C-alpha positions in Angstrom: -5.4 44.5 57.1 -2.5 43.6 58.6 0.2 45.9 59.2 3.5 45.2 57.5 6.9 45.5 59.0 9.7 44.1 57.3 11.6 43.1 60.7 9.3 40.7 61.5 9.5 37.7 59.3 7.3 34.9 60.9 8.3 32.2 58.2 11.0 29.9 59.1 13.1 29.7 56.1 16.7 30.1 55.5 16.8 32.5 52.8 16.5 36.3 53.5 13.7 38.9 53.0 14.6 41.2 50.5 13.3 44.5 50.0 13.5 47.4 47.2 12.1 50.8 46.4 12.5 51.1 43.2 13.9 47.9 41.4 14.7 44.6 41.9 16.4 41.5 39.9 17.1 38.3 40.7 19.1 35.3 38.9 21.2 32.5 39.6 24.2 34.5 39.2 24.9 38.2 39.5 26.0 39.0 35.7 22.3 38.1 34.7 20.9 40.5 37.8 22.8 43.0 36.6 21.3 43.2 33.2 18.1 43.1 34.4 19.0 45.9 36.3 20.3 48.0 33.6 17.5 47.5 31.4 15.2 48.8 33.9 17.8 51.8 34.8 17.4 52.6 30.9 13.8 53.1 31.2 12.7 49.6 30.5 9.9 47.9 32.6 10.1 44.9 34.4 8.9 42.5 31.5 11.8 44.1 29.4 14.1 43.3 31.9 12.8 39.9 32.0 13.1 39.6 28.4 16.7 40.4 28.3 17.7 38.0 31.8 15.8 35.1 29.9 17.6 35.7 26.6 21.0 35.9 28.3 20.7 33.3 30.8 21.5 30.6 28.4 24.8 32.0 27.5 25.4 33.0 30.8 25.3 29.6 32.2 25.1 27.3 29.6 24.9 24.1 31.3 21.8 25.3 33.6 19.8 26.2 31.1 18.2 24.5 28.1 17.7 26.3 24.6 15.0 23.3 24.1 12.6 21.2 26.2 14.5 18.3 27.0 12.7 15.2 26.5 13.4 11.6 28.5 14.6 8.8 26.8 12.4 6.2 26.2 13.6 3.1 26.6 13.0 0.6 23.5 10.1 -1.9 23.7 11.0 -5.5 24.1 9.7 -7.9 21.0 6.3 -9.5 22.1 6.9 -13.4 22.0 3.5 -16.3 22.3 -0.2 -16.0 21.3 -0.7 -11.7 21.0 3.0 -11.6 19.5 2.5 -9.2 15.9 4.2 -10.0 12.8 7.6 -8.8 12.3 7.0 -6.5 9.5 5.2 -4.4 11.6 
């Protein structure tokens, strides 16, 4: 097994590698991550923190988090013409 060296990050990336000894919570905004850290400081598990962050994110960042799945809009069908056309009452 290769030795782990946190100073040597061989992959090309613009993001920094982040390491923590006790706990870490990551969201797109700091308030969401703080909620996760508060849950873990109070004795909760990582799953508890993830559920709390997921519940808070639609309130903290309403434009980026949907409470329901987004549906794609379908274009209305054009009426068929010609020999294979259906009657208009269907």
